[in-house]
N, C-alpha and C positions, 0 to 999 in steps of 0.2 A: 542382524538388529531389526526389529519390527515392533510395530506398536497399534494399538486400536485406537481410535479417536471416538470418545464418549462424550457427548454433549449433554447437559442436563438444563431443564426448563421447567419451573413449577414442579421441580420434584421427580419428574419423569427423565428417564436417561435413553438416549437413542444414540445409533451409529449411522443413521441416515441423515447425513447433513444436508442435503438439497431436499429432501422429502418434509423435514422437520422445521428447516430455518430460512431455506430459500438462497439465493445466490450471495447475499450480503454475509451470511455465516460462513460459506464455503470460501468466499474471499479473505475474510479474516483467518479461517482455519489455515488458507495457503500460505498467509503471510507467516502465521505463527510457525508452520512446518519449515518453512525455508530459513526462519531465524534459528529454530532449533538445530537443524542441519548444520548451518553456518557454525553455529556456537560449538558443534562438534569438532568440524574439520579447520574453521578460521583461516580458509587459504587466501582470501581476498578480503580487504576491507570495504568491498564496493558490493551494493545490491542494484541489479538494474529491473526494474519492472515494468510492464505494459499493462497500464489500466488495473492497477492491483486493488481497486475498491470499487470498480465499476457497479457493482449492483447492492453497495451498501445504501441504505436509505438515506435521504436527503438529512433527516434530522440527526445521524450519527455520523455524518461525513466530518463534522468540524472534530469530534472527539478522534476519530480515527487520524486525521492530520496530526493534532496535537500529540498523538501517541508516536506517529513515526518522527516527529520532530524532538520529541524526548529522548527516543531510543537510539537515534543517530549518536549523539554525542557519547550516550551513556556505554554504548558498544563499541564506538570509535569507528563507524562505518558511514560511508556516504552512499545515500540514497540517490538514484537516478530513475526518475519515472515519468511516463506519459500519462496524460490525464487531460480531458475535457471538462471536468466537473469544477466549477468555480470555488466551492467551498473546500475542494482539496488544494486547487493552485494557488489561494491566496495566502496560504501559511508556508509557501516555498521561500527559501532563499534566495534563489534565483530562478528566474522564468525564461525559458528559449520558446518563443512561439515562432510556428512555422505556419505561413499564409501562402497558400496556393491560388494564384489569379492567372488565369488564361494560360493554364501549364507551365508557369514560371512560379518557382517557390522562392519566396524571401524570408530572411531570418532576423526575428527582433530579439533583442537581449535586454531584460530587466534584471535589475539588482534590487531585490526588495527588502533585504537586511542584511548586515555585515554578519558574515561568517566566522 
């Protein structure tokens, strides 16, 4: 199975994600591809991502967070991800913060909303 990703902006199509839209577009495309692959196989109901939206512009981060918060229950998947972006973190149901001080890591757990 294979596919070609074609992106359209202002009526112009391209398959050059990084050249035409930057890292944020590539981040969103990556999430979409992972979800598409998962929907075919559905081997686990957990997604683990490391900084999945690190290149998304600040003005779009809220929308991305809302999207993940919406699809999680709709697809019945748990999303575990790392992020340092406040706009992404604030939408989480639970935050586990790791702080390293003088070589010692301390873990803090915050329950933001009921799950």
